[in-house]
PDB file of N, CA, C and O in Angstrom:
ATOM      1  N   MET A   1     123.718  79.580 111.981  1.00  0.00           N
ATOM      2  CA  MET A   1     122.886  80.278 113.369  1.00  0.00           C
ATOM      3  C   MET A   1     121.752  79.719 113.386  1.00  0.00           C
ATOM      4  O   MET A   1     121.052  80.147 112.469  1.00  0.00           O
ATOM      5  N   SER A   2     121.026  78.613 114.294  1.00  0.00           N
ATOM      6  CA  SER A   2     119.404  78.700 114.360  1.00  0.00           C
ATOM      7  C   SER A   2     118.756  80.177 115.554  1.00  0.00           C
ATOM      8  O   SER A   2     119.207  80.793 116.519  1.00  0.00           O
ATOM      9  N   LEU A   3     117.778  80.177 114.922  1.00  0.00           N
ATOM     10  CA  LEU A   3     116.520  80.824 115.610  1.00  0.00           C
ATOM     11  C   LEU A   3     115.835  79.669 117.079  1.00  0.00           C
ATOM     12  O   LEU A   3     115.510  79.900 118.244  1.00  0.00           O
ATOM     13  N   GLU A   4     115.869  78.511 116.276  1.00  0.00           N
ATOM     14  CA  GLU A   4     114.846  77.925 116.900  1.00  0.00           C
ATOM     15  C   GLU A   4     115.237  78.009 118.748  1.00  0.00           C
ATOM     16  O   GLU A   4     116.381  77.932 119.195  1.00  0.00           O
ATOM     17  N   ALA A   5     114.084  78.166 119.518  1.00  0.00           N
ATOM     18  CA  ALA A   5     113.366  77.891 120.769  1.00  0.00           C
ATOM     19  C   ALA A   5     115.072  79.580 121.385  1.00  0.00           C
ATOM     20  O   ALA A   5     115.889  79.731 122.294  1.00  0.00           O
ATOM     21  N   THR A   6     114.703  80.204 120.328  1.00  0.00           N
ATOM     22  CA  THR A   6     115.413  81.706 120.729  1.00  0.00           C
ATOM     23  C   THR A   6     114.527  82.000 121.752  1.00  0.00           C
ATOM     24  O   THR A   6     113.542  81.262 121.767  1.00  0.00           O
ATOM     25  N   PRO A   7     114.582  83.050 122.813  1.00  0.00           N
ATOM     26  CA  PRO A   7     113.268  83.891 122.926  1.00  0.00           C
ATOM     27  C   PRO A   7     113.186  84.723 121.801  1.00  0.00           C
ATOM     28  O   PRO A   7     114.115  84.754 120.994  1.00  0.00           O
ATOM     29  N   CYS A   8     112.074  85.470 121.647  1.00  0.00           N
ATOM     30  CA  CYS A   8     111.145  85.856 121.038  1.00  0.00           C
ATOM     31  C   CYS A   8     111.996  88.041 121.039  1.00  0.00           C
ATOM     32  O   CYS A   8     112.522  88.591 122.006  1.00  0.00           O
ATOM     33  N   PRO A   9     111.836  88.484 120.008  1.00  0.00           N
ATOM     34  CA  PRO A   9     112.413  90.154 119.883  1.00  0.00           C
ATOM     35  C   PRO A   9     111.667  90.807 119.965  1.00  0.00           C
ATOM     36  O   PRO A   9     111.940  91.941 120.358  1.00  0.00           O
ATOM     37  N   VAL A  10     109.802  90.328 119.518  1.00  0.00           N
ATOM     38  CA  VAL A  10     108.767  90.898 119.992  1.00  0.00           C
ATOM     39  C   VAL A  10     107.947  90.986 121.627  1.00  0.00           C
ATOM     40  O   VAL A  10     107.745  91.979 122.325  1.00  0.00           O
ATOM     41  N   CYS A  11     107.749  90.167 121.766  1.00  0.00           N
ATOM     42  CA  CYS A  11     106.870  89.977 123.352  1.00  0.00           C
ATOM     43  C   CYS A  11     108.601  89.694 124.161  1.00  0.00           C
ATOM     44  O   CYS A  11     108.919  90.277 125.198  1.00  0.00           O
ATOM     45  N   GLY A  12     109.423  88.821 123.512  1.00  0.00           N
ATOM     46  CA  GLY A  12     109.920  88.577 125.200  1.00  0.00           C
ATOM     47  C   GLY A  12     109.414  87.552 125.843  1.00  0.00           C
ATOM     48  O   GLY A  12     110.332  87.244 126.604  1.00  0.00           O
ATOM     49  N   LEU A  13     108.341  86.648 126.077  1.00  0.00           N
ATOM     50  CA  LEU A  13     107.473  85.579 126.712  1.00  0.00           C
ATOM     51  C   LEU A  13     107.154  84.738 125.779  1.00  0.00           C
ATOM     52  O   LEU A  13     106.286  84.005 126.255  1.00  0.00           O
ATOM     53  N   GLY A  14     107.459  84.344 124.349  1.00  0.00           N
ATOM     54  CA  GLY A  14     107.550  83.079 123.939  1.00  0.00           C
ATOM     55  C   GLY A  14     108.926  82.902 123.420  1.00  0.00           C
ATOM     56  O   GLY A  14     109.852  83.696 123.588  1.00  0.00           O
ATOM     57  N   THR A  15     108.978  81.501 122.610  1.00  0.00           N
ATOM     58  CA  THR A  15     109.759  80.870 122.090  1.00  0.00           C
ATOM     59  C   THR A  15     110.224  81.199 120.440  1.00  0.00           C
ATOM     60  O   THR A  15     109.228  81.501 119.783  1.00  0.00           O
ATOM     61  N   LEU A  16     111.440  81.208 119.666  1.00  0.00           N
ATOM     62  CA  LEU A  16     111.588  80.830 117.877  1.00  0.00           C
ATOM     63  C   LEU A  16     110.916  79.600 117.875  1.00  0.00           C
ATOM     64  O   LEU A  16     110.896  79.203 119.040  1.00  0.00           O
ATOM     65  N   CYS A  17     110.428  78.910 117.226  1.00  0.00           N
ATOM     66  CA  CYS A  17     110.449  78.025 116.813  1.00  0.00           C
ATOM     67  C   CYS A  17     110.140  78.136 115.068  1.00  0.00           C
ATOM     68  O   CYS A  17     109.549  79.144 114.678  1.00  0.00           O
ATOM     69  N   HIS A  18     110.620  76.913 113.896  1.00  0.00           N
ATOM     70  CA  HIS A  18     110.723  77.340 112.702  1.00  0.00           C
ATOM     71  C   HIS A  18     109.516  75.860 112.211  1.00  0.00           C
ATOM     72  O   HIS A  18     109.377  74.639 112.286  1.00  0.00           O
ATOM     73  N   ARG A  19     108.822  77.255 111.649  1.00  0.00           N
ATOM     74  CA  ARG A  19     107.707  75.923 111.537  1.00  0.00           C
ATOM     75  C   ARG A  19     107.006  76.731 109.615  1.00  0.00           C
ATOM     76  O   ARG A  19     107.491  77.693 109.019  1.00  0.00           O
ATOM     77  N   VAL A  20     105.980  75.984 109.247  1.00  0.00           N
ATOM     78  CA  VAL A  20     105.307  76.789 107.874  1.00  0.00           C
ATOM     79  C   VAL A  20     103.710  76.256 108.557  1.00  0.00           C
ATOM     80  O   VAL A  20     103.035  75.308 108.958  1.00  0.00           O
ATOM     81  N   LYS A  21     103.815  78.379 108.191  1.00  0.00           N
ATOM     82  CA  LYS A  21     102.305  80.036 108.919  1.00  0.00           C
ATOM     83  C   LYS A  21     101.324  80.027 107.935  1.00  0.00           C
ATOM     84  O   LYS A  21     101.773  80.034 106.789  1.00  0.00           O
ATOM     85  N   GLN A  22     100.164  80.014 108.043  1.00  0.00           N
ATOM     86  CA  GLN A  22      99.317  80.872 106.261  1.00  0.00           C
ATOM     87  C   GLN A  22      99.635  82.433 107.182  1.00  0.00           C
ATOM     88  O   GLN A  22      99.528  82.852 108.334  1.00  0.00           O
ATOM     89  N   VAL A  23     100.117  82.953 105.729  1.00  0.00           N
ATOM     90  CA  VAL A  23      99.971  85.098 106.361  1.00  0.00           C
ATOM     91  C   VAL A  23      99.328  85.256 105.216  1.00  0.00           C
ATOM     92  O   VAL A  23      99.288  84.535 104.219  1.00  0.00           O
ATOM     93  N   ILE A  24      98.694  86.545 105.522  1.00  0.00           N
ATOM     94  CA  ILE A  24      98.092  87.005 104.256  1.00  0.00           C
ATOM     95  C   ILE A  24      98.767  87.853 103.595  1.00  0.00           C
ATOM     96  O   ILE A  24      99.164  88.841 104.214  1.00  0.00           O
ATOM     97  N   VAL A  25      99.169  87.694 101.839  1.00  0.00           N
ATOM     98  CA  VAL A  25      99.853  88.461 101.323  1.00  0.00           C
ATOM     99  C   VAL A  25      98.461  90.031 100.573  1.00  0.00           C
ATOM    100  O   VAL A  25      97.649  89.995  99.649  1.00  0.00           O
ATOM    101  N   ASP A  26      98.719  90.795 101.253  1.00  0.00           N
ATOM    102  CA  ASP A  26      97.963  92.269 100.846  1.00  0.00           C
ATOM    103  C   ASP A  26      98.233  93.189  99.941  1.00  0.00           C
ATOM    104  O   ASP A  26      98.748  94.239 100.324  1.00  0.00           O
ATOM    105  N   ILE A  27      98.009  93.034  98.872  1.00  0.00           N
ATOM    106  CA  ILE A  27      98.455  94.330  97.406  1.00  0.00           C
ATOM    107  C   ILE A  27      97.207  94.715  97.009  1.00  0.00           C
ATOM    108  O   ILE A  27      96.331  94.018  96.498  1.00  0.00           O
ATOM    109  N   ALA A  28      97.185  96.407  97.406  1.00  0.00           N
ATOM    110  CA  ALA A  28      95.908  96.812  96.613  1.00  0.00           C
ATOM    111  C   ALA A  28      94.712  96.192  97.695  1.00  0.00           C
ATOM    112  O   ALA A  28      94.600  95.962  98.899  1.00  0.00           O
ATOM    113  N   GLU A  29      94.023  96.101  96.624  1.00  0.00           N
ATOM    114  CA  GLU A  29      92.354  95.284  96.289  1.00  0.00           C
ATOM    115  C   GLU A  29      93.024  94.066  96.869  1.00  0.00           C
ATOM    116  O   GLU A  29      92.239  93.711  97.748  1.00  0.00           O
ATOM    117  N   TYR A  30      93.757  93.463  96.866  1.00  0.00           N
ATOM    118  CA  TYR A  30      93.497  91.949  96.882  1.00  0.00           C
ATOM    119  C   TYR A  30      94.429  91.284  98.182  1.00  0.00           C
ATOM    120  O   TYR A  30      95.261  91.525  99.057  1.00  0.00           O
ATOM    121  N   GLU A  31      94.010  90.783  97.872  1.00  0.00           N
ATOM    122  CA  GLU A  31      94.695  89.249  99.301  1.00  0.00           C
ATOM    123  C   GLU A  31      94.487  88.269  98.827  1.00  0.00           C
ATOM    124  O   GLU A  31      93.495  87.838  98.239  1.00  0.00           O
ATOM    125  N   ARG A  32      96.086  87.564  99.220  1.00  0.00           N
ATOM    126  CA  ARG A  32      96.096  85.686  99.110  1.00  0.00           C
ATOM    127  C   ARG A  32      97.044  85.296 100.246  1.00  0.00           C
ATOM    128  O   ARG A  32      97.871  85.909 100.922  1.00  0.00           O
ATOM    129  N   VAL A  33      96.694  84.299 100.203  1.00  0.00           N
ATOM    130  CA  VAL A  33      96.910  83.591 102.220  1.00  0.00           C
ATOM    131  C   VAL A  33      98.134  82.818 100.922  1.00  0.00           C
ATOM    132  O   VAL A  33      97.994  82.617  99.715  1.00  0.00           O
ATOM    133  N   MET A  34      99.199  82.573 101.796  1.00  0.00           N
ATOM    134  CA  MET A  34     100.198  81.862 101.733  1.00  0.00           C
ATOM    135  C   MET A  34     100.876  81.156 102.283  1.00  0.00           C
ATOM    136  O   MET A  34     101.299  81.726 103.288  1.00  0.00           O
ATOM    137  N   ASP A  35     101.317  79.990 102.175  1.00  0.00           N
ATOM    138  CA  ASP A  35     102.394  79.257 103.567  1.00  0.00           C
ATOM    139  C   ASP A  35     103.797  78.911 103.313  1.00  0.00           C
ATOM    140  O   ASP A  35     104.538  78.313 102.532  1.00  0.00           O
ATOM    141  N   GLN A  36     103.740  80.193 105.295  1.00  0.00           N
ATOM    142  CA  GLN A  36     105.094  81.413 104.873  1.00  0.00           C
ATOM    143  C   GLN A  36     106.290  80.139 106.086  1.00  0.00           C
ATOM    144  O   GLN A  36     106.257  79.939 107.300  1.00  0.00           O
ATOM    145  N   PRO A  37     106.818  79.799 105.430  1.00  0.00           N
ATOM    146  CA  PRO A  37     107.894  79.384 106.273  1.00  0.00           C
ATOM    147  C   PRO A  37     108.569  79.779 107.325  1.00  0.00           C
ATOM    148  O   PRO A  37     107.538  80.371 107.642  1.00  0.00           O
ATOM    149  N   GLY A  38     109.345  80.046 108.231  1.00  0.00           N
ATOM    150  CA  GLY A  38     109.942  80.970 109.182  1.00  0.00           C
ATOM    151  C   GLY A  38     110.073  80.905 110.372  1.00  0.00           C
ATOM    152  O   GLY A  38     109.327  80.065 110.874  1.00  0.00           O
ATOM    153  N   PHE A  39     110.667  81.399 111.021  1.00  0.00           N
ATOM    154  CA  PHE A  39     110.999  81.192 112.927  1.00  0.00           C
ATOM    155  C   PHE A  39     109.490  81.866 113.538  1.00  0.00           C
ATOM    156  O   PHE A  39     109.198  83.042 113.321  1.00  0.00           O
ATOM    157  N   TRP A  40     108.897  81.245 114.062  1.00  0.00           N
ATOM    158  CA  TRP A  40     107.241  81.180 114.232  1.00  0.00           C
ATOM    159  C   TRP A  40     107.093  81.702 115.817  1.00  0.00           C
ATOM    160  O   TRP A  40     107.216  80.696 116.516  1.00  0.00           O
ATOM    161  N   CYS A  41     106.735  83.655 117.209  1.00  0.00           N
ATOM    162  CA  CYS A  41     106.834  83.116 118.106  1.00  0.00           C
ATOM    163  C   CYS A  41     105.591  82.933 118.556  1.00  0.00           C
ATOM    164  O   CYS A  41     104.586  83.514 118.146  1.00  0.00           O
ATOM    165  N   ASN A  42     105.692  81.674 119.870  1.00  0.00           N
ATOM    166  CA  ASN A  42     104.196  80.354 119.733  1.00  0.00           C
ATOM    167  C   ASN A  42     103.905  81.205 120.636  1.00  0.00           C
ATOM    168  O   ASN A  42     103.612  80.420 121.537  1.00  0.00           O
ATOM    169  N   HIS A  43     103.684  82.805 121.325  1.00  0.00           N
ATOM    170  CA  HIS A  43     103.658  83.380 122.497  1.00  0.00           C
ATOM    171  C   HIS A  43     102.382  84.204 121.790  1.00  0.00           C
ATOM    172  O   HIS A  43     101.166  84.062 121.659  1.00  0.00           O
ATOM    173  N   CYS A  44     103.524  85.242 121.383  1.00  0.00           N
ATOM    174  CA  CYS A  44     102.658  86.865 120.359  1.00  0.00           C
ATOM    175  C   CYS A  44     102.250  86.133 118.298  1.00  0.00           C
ATOM    176  O   CYS A  44     101.802  86.713 117.308  1.00  0.00           O
ATOM    177  N   GLU A  45     102.723  84.651 118.544  1.00  0.00           N
ATOM    178  CA  GLU A  45     102.836  84.835 116.434  1.00  0.00           C
ATOM    179  C   GLU A  45     103.720  85.516 115.723  1.00  0.00           C
ATOM    180  O   GLU A  45     103.862  85.303 114.519  1.00  0.00           O
ATOM    181  N   GLU A  46     104.345  86.321 116.313  1.00  0.00           N
ATOM    182  CA  GLU A  46     105.072  87.818 115.060  1.00  0.00           C
ATOM    183  C   GLU A  46     106.538  86.305 114.460  1.00  0.00           C
ATOM    184  O   GLU A  46     106.677  85.204 114.993  1.00  0.00           O
ATOM    185  N   GLY A  47     107.236  86.796 113.428  1.00  0.00           N
ATOM    186  CA  GLY A  47     107.962  85.681 113.352  1.00  0.00           C
ATOM    187  C   GLY A  47     109.079  86.678 112.248  1.00  0.00           C
ATOM    188  O   GLY A  47     108.972  87.719 111.601  1.00  0.00           O
ATOM    189  N   ILE A  48     110.245  85.552 112.529  1.00  0.00           N
ATOM    190  CA  ILE A  48     111.213  85.744 111.722  1.00  0.00           C
ATOM    191  C   ILE A  48     111.176  85.285 110.429  1.00  0.00           C
ATOM    192  O   ILE A  48     110.603  84.203 110.311  1.00  0.00           O
ATOM    193  N   ILE A  49     111.726  85.904 109.159  1.00  0.00           N
ATOM    194  CA  ILE A  49     111.954  85.671 107.797  1.00  0.00           C
ATOM    195  C   ILE A  49     113.021  85.269 107.153  1.00  0.00           C
ATOM    196  O   ILE A  49     114.036  85.488 107.815  1.00  0.00           O
ATOM    197  N   GLY A  50     113.200  84.823 106.243  1.00  0.00           N
ATOM    198  CA  GLY A  50     114.546  85.007 106.023  1.00  0.00           C
ATOM    199  C   GLY A  50     115.390  84.499 105.187  1.00  0.00           C
ATOM    200  O   GLY A  50     114.839  83.430 104.924  1.00  0.00           O
ATOM    201  N   GLY A  51     116.504  84.531 104.490  1.00  0.00           N
ATOM    202  CA  GLY A  51     117.380  83.219 103.564  1.00  0.00           C
ATOM    203  C   GLY A  51     116.237  82.019 102.647  1.00  0.00           C
ATOM    204  O   GLY A  51     115.430  82.310 101.764  1.00  0.00           O
ATOM    205  N   THR A  52     116.455  81.022 103.075  1.00  0.00           N
ATOM    206  CA  THR A  52     116.256  79.740 102.239  1.00  0.00           C
ATOM    207  C   THR A  52     114.290  80.603 102.532  1.00  0.00           C
ATOM    208  O   THR A  52     113.634  81.163 101.654  1.00  0.00           O
ATOM    209  N   ASP A  53     113.857  80.387 104.056  1.00  0.00           N
ATOM    210  CA  ASP A  53     112.605  80.065 103.809  1.00  0.00           C
ATOM    211  C   ASP A  53     111.507  81.640 102.774  1.00  0.00           C
ATOM    212  O   ASP A  53     110.482  81.555 102.097  1.00  0.00           O
ATOM    213  N   LEU A  54     112.299  82.753 103.104  1.00  0.00           N
ATOM    214  CA  LEU A  54     112.227  83.953 102.338  1.00  0.00           C
ATOM    215  C   LEU A  54     112.013  83.111 100.814  1.00  0.00           C
ATOM    216  O   LEU A  54     110.872  83.172 100.356  1.00  0.00           O
ATOM    217  N   LEU A  55     112.934  82.419 100.102  1.00  0.00           N
ATOM    218  CA  LEU A  55     113.336  82.447  99.037  1.00  0.00           C
ATOM    219  C   LEU A  55     111.974  81.578  99.000  1.00  0.00           C
ATOM    220  O   LEU A  55     111.197  82.019  98.154  1.00  0.00           O
ATOM    221  N   ALA A  56     111.522  80.526  99.658  1.00  0.00           N
ATOM    222  CA  ALA A  56     110.309  78.996  99.552  1.00  0.00           C
ATOM    223  C   ALA A  56     109.682  80.314  98.802  1.00  0.00           C
ATOM    224  O   ALA A  56     110.109  80.332  97.648  1.00  0.00           O
ATOM    225  N   THR A  57     108.998  81.185  99.011  1.00  0.00           N
ATOM    226  CA  THR A  57     107.286  82.028  98.269  1.00  0.00           C
ATOM    227  C   THR A  57     107.566  82.691  97.272  1.00  0.00           C
ATOM    228  O   THR A  57     106.681  82.833  96.428  1.00  0.00           O
ATOM    229  N   GLU A  58     109.415  83.552  96.969  1.00  0.00           N
ATOM    230  CA  GLU A  58     109.815  84.224  96.566  1.00  0.00           C
ATOM    231  C   GLU A  58     108.838  84.517  95.242  1.00  0.00           C
ATOM    232  O   GLU A  58     108.383  85.558  94.768  1.00  0.00           O
ATOM    233  N   ALA A  59     108.763  83.551  94.986  1.00  0.00           N
ATOM    234  CA  ALA A  59     108.250  82.484  92.915  1.00  0.00           C
ATOM    235  C   ALA A  59     106.531  83.029  93.118  1.00  0.00           C
ATOM    236  O   ALA A  59     106.043  83.719  92.223  1.00  0.00           O
ATOM    237  N   GLU A  60     105.863  82.735  94.100  1.00  0.00           N
ATOM    238  CA  GLU A  60     103.977  82.729  94.310  1.00  0.00           C
ATOM    239  C   GLU A  60     104.202  83.853  94.853  1.00  0.00           C
ATOM    240  O   GLU A  60     103.022  84.201  94.888  1.00  0.00           O
ATOM    241  N   PHE A  61     104.945  85.022  95.473  1.00  0.00           N
ATOM    242  CA  PHE A  61     105.119  86.798  96.003  1.00  0.00           C
ATOM    243  C   PHE A  61     105.090  87.171  94.662  1.00  0.00           C
ATOM    244  O   PHE A  61     103.916  87.326  94.324  1.00  0.00           O
ATOM    245  N   GLN A  62     106.193  87.472  93.371  1.00  0.00           N
ATOM    246  CA  GLN A  62     106.470  87.954  92.280  1.00  0.00           C
ATOM    247  C   GLN A  62     105.375  86.888  91.109  1.00  0.00           C
ATOM    248  O   GLN A  62     105.857  86.552  90.027  1.00  0.00           O
ATOM    249  N   ALA A  63     104.465  86.615  91.351  1.00  0.00           N
ATOM    250  CA  ALA A  63     103.475  85.621  90.065  1.00  0.00           C
ATOM    251  C   ALA A  63     102.515  86.582  91.336  1.00  0.00           C
ATOM    252  O   ALA A  63     102.113  87.692  90.988  1.00  0.00           O
ATOM    253  N   PHE A  64     102.301  86.246  92.304  1.00  0.00           N
ATOM    254  CA  PHE A  64     101.254  87.193  92.807  1.00  0.00           C
ATOM    255  C   PHE A  64     100.853  88.974  92.587  1.00  0.00           C
ATOM    256  O   PHE A  64      99.751  89.523  92.614  1.00  0.00           O
ATOM    257  N   ARG A  65     102.147  89.519  92.381  1.00  0.00           N
ATOM    258  CA  ARG A  65     102.084  90.760  92.598  1.00  0.00           C
ATOM    259  C   ARG A  65     102.515  91.330  90.592  1.00  0.00           C
ATOM    260  O   ARG A  65     102.929  92.367  90.074  1.00  0.00           O
ATOM    261  N   ALA A  66     102.187  90.221  90.178  1.00  0.00           N
ATOM    262  CA  ALA A  66     102.564  90.893  88.505  1.00  0.00           C
ATOM    263  C   ALA A  66     101.310  90.762  88.727  1.00  0.00           C
ATOM    264  O   ALA A  66     100.716  91.839  88.685  1.00  0.00           O
ATOM    265  N   PHE A  67     100.472  89.586  89.015  1.00  0.00           N
ATOM    266  CA  PHE A  67      99.003  89.725  88.670  1.00  0.00           C
ATOM    267  C   PHE A  67      97.929  90.860  89.608  1.00  0.00           C
ATOM    268  O   PHE A  67      96.708  90.883  89.455  1.00  0.00           O
ATOM    269  N   VAL A  68      98.554  91.593  90.403  1.00  0.00           N
ATOM    270  CA  VAL A  68      97.987  92.482  90.914  1.00  0.00           C
ATOM    271  C   VAL A  68      98.073  94.154  89.703  1.00  0.00           C
ATOM    272  O   VAL A  68      97.234  95.038  89.529  1.00  0.00           O
ATOM    273  N   ARG A  69      99.532  93.949  89.077  1.00  0.00           N
ATOM    274  CA  ARG A  69      99.752  95.155  88.474  1.00  0.00           C
ATOM    275  C   ARG A  69      99.833  94.971  87.393  1.00  0.00           C
ATOM    276  O   ARG A  69     100.696  95.692  86.891  1.00  0.00           O
ATOM    277  N   VAL A  70      99.152  94.070  86.426  1.00  0.00           N
ATOM    278  CA  VAL A  70      98.157  94.107  85.141  1.00  0.00           C
ATOM    279  C   VAL A  70      96.641  93.629  85.386  1.00  0.00           C
ATOM    280  O   VAL A  70      95.933  93.285  84.439  1.00  0.00           O
ATOM    281  N   SER A  71      96.079  93.630  87.040  1.00  0.00           N
ATOM    282  CA  SER A  71      94.615  93.443  87.354  1.00  0.00           C
ATOM    283  C   SER A  71      94.088  95.527  86.228  1.00  0.00           C
ATOM    284  O   SER A  71      94.939  96.388  86.003  1.00  0.00           O
ATOM    285  N   PRO A  72      93.019  95.612  85.946  1.00  0.00           N
ATOM    286  CA  PRO A  72      92.400  96.396  85.700  1.00  0.00           C
ATOM    287  C   PRO A  72      92.236  96.995  86.993  1.00  0.00           C
ATOM    288  O   PRO A  72      92.521  98.158  86.709  1.00  0.00           O
ATOM    289  N   LEU A  73      91.992  96.998  88.120  1.00  0.00           N
ATOM    290  CA  LEU A  73      90.963  97.218  89.094  1.00  0.00           C
ATOM    291  C   LEU A  73      92.455  97.935  89.849  1.00  0.00           C
ATOM    292  O   LEU A  73      92.164  98.767  90.708  1.00  0.00           O
ATOM    293  N   SER A  74      93.726  97.757  89.676  1.00  0.00           N
ATOM    294  CA  SER A  74      95.107  98.571  89.951  1.00  0.00           C
ATOM    295  C   SER A  74      95.494  99.479  89.234  1.00  0.00           C
ATOM    296  O   SER A  74      95.081  99.667  88.089  1.00  0.00           O
ATOM    297  N   ASP A  75      96.519 100.309  89.938  1.00  0.00           N
ATOM    298  CA  ASP A  75      96.728 101.627  89.379  1.00  0.00           C
ATOM    299  C   ASP A  75      98.031 101.083  89.020  1.00  0.00           C
ATOM    300  O   ASP A  75      98.457 101.857  89.877  1.00  0.00           O
ATOM    301  N   GLU A  76      99.018 100.534  88.609  1.00  0.00           N
ATOM    302  CA  GLU A  76     100.801 100.303  88.386  1.00  0.00           C
ATOM    303  C   GLU A  76     101.097 100.827  88.709  1.00  0.00           C
ATOM    304  O   GLU A  76     101.721 100.395  89.678  1.00  0.00           O
ATOM    305  N   TRP A  77     101.207 102.430  88.564  1.00  0.00           N
ATOM    306  CA  TRP A  77     101.927 103.781  89.060  1.00  0.00           C
ATOM    307  C   TRP A  77     101.971 103.801  90.081  1.00  0.00           C
ATOM    308  O   TRP A  77     103.162 103.850  90.389  1.00  0.00           O
ATOM    309  N   LEU A  78     101.345 103.794  90.952  1.00  0.00           N
ATOM    310  CA  LEU A  78     101.138 103.856  92.646  1.00  0.00           C
ATOM    311  C   LEU A  78     101.755 103.111  93.817  1.00  0.00           C
ATOM    312  O   LEU A  78     101.442 102.072  94.398  1.00  0.00           O
ATOM    313  N   PRO A  79     102.754 104.003  93.970  1.00  0.00           N
ATOM    314  CA  PRO A  79     103.050 103.629  94.975  1.00  0.00           C
ATOM    315  C   PRO A  79     102.410 102.231  95.565  1.00  0.00           C
ATOM    316  O   PRO A  79     101.301 102.571  95.979  1.00  0.00           O
ATOM    317  N   ARG A  80     102.523 101.280  95.725  1.00  0.00           N
ATOM    318  CA  ARG A  80     101.978  99.658  97.116  1.00  0.00           C
ATOM    319  C   ARG A  80     101.873  99.745  98.215  1.00  0.00           C
ATOM    320  O   ARG A  80     102.721  99.227  98.940  1.00  0.00           O
ATOM    321  N   ARG A  81     101.284 100.120  98.501  1.00  0.00           N
ATOM    322  CA  ARG A  81     101.513  99.218 100.406  1.00  0.00           C
ATOM    323  C   ARG A  81     101.447  97.760 100.941  1.00  0.00           C
ATOM    324  O   ARG A  81     100.414  97.454 101.536  1.00  0.00           O
ATOM    325  N   ILE A  82     102.637  96.612 100.772  1.00  0.00           N
ATOM    326  CA  ILE A  82     102.772  96.046 100.802  1.00  0.00           C
ATOM    327  C   ILE A  82     103.498  95.368 102.365  1.00  0.00           C
ATOM    328  O   ILE A  82     104.675  95.571 102.664  1.00  0.00           O
ATOM    329  N   ARG A  83     102.279  94.341 103.456  1.00  0.00           N
ATOM    330  CA  ARG A  83     102.284  93.726 103.851  1.00  0.00           C
ATOM    331  C   ARG A  83     102.262  91.707 104.352  1.00  0.00           C
ATOM    332  O   ARG A  83     101.755  90.905 103.567  1.00  0.00           O
ATOM    333  N   ARG A  84     102.588  91.460 105.063  1.00  0.00           N
ATOM    334  CA  ARG A  84     102.196  90.064 105.239  1.00  0.00           C
ATOM    335  C   ARG A  84     102.171  89.984 106.821  1.00  0.00           C
ATOM    336  O   ARG A  84     103.113  90.192 107.587  1.00  0.00           O
ATOM    337  N   HIS A  85     101.021  89.674 107.092  1.00  0.00           N
ATOM    338  CA  HIS A  85     101.212  88.888 108.113  1.00  0.00           C
ATOM    339  C   HIS A  85      99.504  87.781 108.534  1.00  0.00           C
ATOM    340  O   HIS A  85      98.982  87.231 107.564  1.00  0.00           O
ATOM    341  N   ALA A  86      98.766  87.569 110.093  1.00  0.00           N
ATOM    342  CA  ALA A  86      98.510  86.188 110.179  1.00  0.00           C
ATOM    343  C   ALA A  86      97.331  86.046 109.639  1.00  0.00           C
ATOM    344  O   ALA A  86      96.700  87.090 109.805  1.00  0.00           O
ATOM    345  N   ALA A  87      96.549  85.028 108.907  1.00  0.00           N
ATOM    346  CA  ALA A  87      95.584  84.760 107.647  1.00  0.00           C
ATOM    347  C   ALA A  87      94.690  84.782 109.311  1.00  0.00           C
ATOM    348  O   ALA A  87      95.378  84.307 110.215  1.00  0.00           O
ATOM    349  N   PRO A  88      93.537  85.186 109.656  1.00  0.00           N
ATOM    350  CA  PRO A  88      92.777  84.985 110.312  1.00  0.00           C
ATOM    351  C   PRO A  88      92.198  83.368 110.302  1.00  0.00           C
ATOM    352  O   PRO A  88      91.475  82.847 109.453  1.00  0.00           O
ATOM    353  N   GLY A  89      92.658  82.880 111.302  1.00  0.00           N
ATOM    354  CA  GLY A  89      91.785  81.392 111.405  1.00  0.00           C
ATOM    355  C   GLY A  89      93.044  80.575 111.106  1.00  0.00           C
ATOM    356  O   GLY A  89      92.720  79.528 110.546  1.00  0.00           O
ATOM    357  N   ALA A  90      93.951  80.649 111.227  1.00  0.00           N
ATOM    358  CA  ALA A  90      94.906  79.837 110.212  1.00  0.00           C
ATOM    359  C   ALA A  90      96.032  79.097 111.863  1.00  0.00           C
ATOM    360  O   ALA A  90      96.609  79.560 112.847  1.00  0.00           O
ATOM    361  N   SER A  91      95.807  77.946 111.322  1.00  0.00           N
ATOM    362  CA  SER A  91      97.093  77.213 112.291  1.00  0.00           C
ATOM    363  C   SER A  91      97.307  77.976 112.982  1.00  0.00           C
ATOM    364  O   SER A  91      96.733  79.065 112.971  1.00  0.00           O
ATOM    365  N   ARG A  92      98.337  77.590 113.925  1.00  0.00           N
ATOM    366  CA  ARG A  92      99.643  78.839 114.520  1.00  0.00           C
ATOM    367  C   ARG A  92      99.893  77.459 115.026  1.00  0.00           C
ATOM    368  O   ARG A  92     100.864  77.234 115.748  1.00  0.00           O
TER     369      ARG A  92
END
């Protein structure tokens, strides 16, 4: 089932469109911009990422996570807060 052109479940004002959007992955003190495919709302920019879209960036995400874990600035035993959000100034 495709989510293309379905109403946005977050804002209810836009529709979902499958496209690639730049997102910032933020782990501890580090940030990395990644091109994340998914179904993104054309109004609020929230998205639904799953299946093949998630797999498309999984290797890059895991490599970044591994980098942070071995960084001298991070403590690998502390819980990590991981979030993905829109990159400032990124094309929408």
